[in-house]
N, C-alpha and C positions, 0 to 999 in steps of 0.2 A: 550552270548556275547563273541566275540573273542578278543584275546589279541595278538598283534604283538610284536616280540622282536627278537634280534639276540643272539645266544648262540654258544660258541666255542666247537667244538668236535674234537677229534683226532682219525683218522681211518687209517687202513691199506688198501691195495688193496683188499684183500679178504672181509673186512668189507664193503668197499664202493661198491663192486659188489653186496653184499647182500642188502645194502640199496637201490641201484638203482632198484634191482628186487622188493623189498618190495614196493617202491613208485609206480612202474609201476603196480603192482598187485592192489594196492588201487585204482588207476585210472581206470584200466580195469575192475576189478571184484567188485569194490565197488561203482563206479559211472557210467561208460559207459554201462556195461551189468552186473548189480548187481547180484551176486551169493555169498551169505554168505558162503556156503560150499566150493566153489572153492577158495574164498579169504582166508578162514581159512586154507585150505589144502596148498595153495601156501605159506602162511606166516609161516606155520610150518617148511618149509625147510630153512627159514632164521631167525628162532626164536631168535637166539643169539644176533641179533642187534636191535630187536624191542624196547627195553627199551631205548637204546641210541638215537634213532631217533624219536620214537613216544611217549615216556614216558611210554605208556602201554607196559608191558613186555611179554605178551602172545598173541598168535593169537586171542583167544577169546576176550581179552580186546581191541585189535585193531579193530576187526570186530564190536564189540558193540559200540566203539567210532565212527567209520565211519557211522554206521547206525543211531546213535544218532544225530550226527552233521547234516547229510542229512535230518533227520526228522524235523529239525528246520528251514530249508531253503525253500524259494520259488524257483520255477524252474529257474528264472533268476539268483538268488544267487548261485544256484548249478552250473550253467554254468560258472560263474565267479570263483567259488571255483575250478572247474576242471581246468580252465586256470592257476590259481596260482600253482596247483599241477603239471601241465605239465611244467611250468617254473622251478619249483624245480627239477623235474625229469631231465630236460635238463641240468641243472647246475650240478647235481650229476653225470650224465653221463660224463660231461666234466672233472670232477675230476678223474673219473675212467680212462678215456683216458690219462690224464696227467700222472698218476702213471704207466700205461702200457708203455707209450712212454718214461718214465724216470725211468728205473729200478734201478738206483742208490739210489732212495728214497724209504724207506719202510713204512714211515708214513707221513701223511699230517695233519696239524692242520688248521682248517677252521672255520670261524665265519659264521654260516648259518642263514638266515632269517626264522623264524618260525611263524606260525599262530596257536595259541593254543585255544582250546575250553574246557569248563568244562560242561560235560553232566552227569546228575544224580550224581553229586559229584565226578566224575572221569575225570581226565585231559587226553587230547590227543592233540598232536601237529603234524604239517605237515611242511615239507620244502617247501617254496613257491617262491624261486627265487635264484639269484646269491649270492654266498657267497664270503667272502674275505679270501684268504689264508694268514694265519699269520705266519706259520713256516713249514719247511720241514725237515725231519729227514733222514740223510744219513745212509744207511745200515752200521752197525758196527761203526758209528761215532756219530757226534753231531747234534744238532738242528741248522738249519739256519733260523734266524728270517727274515721275509719278510718286 
């Protein structure tokens, strides 16, 4: 059974780039053309952000979570799940573009929508759509609430 909720995360441009990459890897190597080895290898390059976004903090944990979640789904559910992850990917990419286009900000605080599953006693979550920016941090300055 899945649980939907919003949770606030604070990330830098470097972190959001890694999160965008990780979400794309899960879609491409976990769902579209499943390859556990490719997914694990790709996630290894962005391992520092895995716990922040997926709850699971290792590539092995994320791969096991993705495989476990997909094993519970019918093909139609899998397609809907992929659509939610694509929506999350698109929003994460927009956050990246915002930070690239506005270099005076070094951090962004955003409340993201998550879909969380528990598989074999282990939690894993995925960004599933548009978040709400709650604050921006000016380099060398203060937070600006939104």
